[in-house]
C-alpha distance (Angstrom), angle and dihedral (degrees) to the residues before:
residue distance angle dihedral
M1 . . .
R2 3.82 . .
V3 3.74 126.3 .
S4 3.80 118.3 -92.1
A5 3.75 114.6 -78.3
D6 3.78 91.5 -118.1
F7 3.76 96.0 42.5
R8 3.80 95.7 107.3
A9 3.80 93.5 46.4
R10 3.80 91.4 49.9
L11 3.80 91.1 45.7
L12 3.79 92.5 51.4
E13 3.81 91.9 46.8
L14 3.80 90.4 55.5
V15 3.80 91.9 46.0
A16 3.85 91.2 49.1
A17 3.81 90.0 49.1
G18 3.79 88.0 59.2
L19 3.82 97.2 -116.7
T20 3.77 117.7 164.9
I21 3.83 122.2 -112.6
F22 3.80 87.5 -105.2
E23 3.78 91.6 54.3
I24 3.82 89.6 49.0
R25 3.80 92.3 45.8
P26 3.90 93.4 87.9
L27 3.76 90.8 61.5
L28 3.78 90.5 58.7
A29 3.83 92.2 42.2
A30 3.81 90.6 52.9
E31 3.84 90.9 54.7
L32 3.83 90.5 50.7
E33 3.80 90.2 48.7
R34 3.84 89.0 52.7
G35 3.80 87.6 60.4
V36 3.82 100.1 -98.5
S37 3.86 108.5 148.9
R38 3.74 119.0 -116.8
E39 3.82 88.2 -119.5
A40 3.81 92.8 53.8
L41 3.80 92.0 47.8
Y42 3.79 93.1 46.7
Q43 3.81 91.1 48.3
E44 3.82 90.2 52.0
L45 3.79 88.9 53.4
L46 3.78 90.7 50.3
D47 3.81 91.2 47.0
T48 3.79 88.4 51.2
I49 3.79 90.3 51.6
L50 3.83 90.3 52.8
F51 3.80 91.5 45.7
L52 3.83 89.5 54.3
R53 3.81 93.0 44.4
E54 3.87 90.3 53.8
Q55 3.80 87.8 54.4
G56 3.75 94.6 47.6
R57 3.81 92.9 -116.5
E58 3.78 95.7 143.7
T59 3.80 98.4 162.4
E60 3.80 92.7 53.0
E61 3.76 90.0 43.0
D62 3.81 90.3 56.5
R63 3.81 91.5 47.6
V64 3.81 92.9 52.0
G65 3.79 88.0 47.5
D66 3.79 87.8 56.2
V67 3.83 89.8 51.1
A68 3.79 90.0 50.5
D69 3.79 88.6 54.9
L70 3.83 86.7 69.7
M71 3.85 85.8 76.1
S72 3.84 93.8 50.2
D73 3.78 141.1 64.1
W74 3.81 89.7 -96.7
V75 3.77 92.8 92.8
P76 3.79 130.1 51.4
R77 3.79 114.6 -81.1
E78 3.82 93.7 -112.8
H79 3.83 90.5 60.5
R80 3.80 98.4 44.2
L81 3.84 123.5 105.2
């Protein structure tokens, strides 16, 4: 299953609003609960990072990278997705 059509827009709205990665985490969890695979969700986060990089939006790129870390070993186990 693919991520929701509006996932990127919702993610970028939350990032622009200055929410923390822990406040953004429920958005990712909802996609996983819908049946989106971890790989597909992570790939969408990486694609979003590349999209932002192409536009020169470095601050937002870094923030989305921090969100992507929720799916890696970079955060404590209890916070990972």
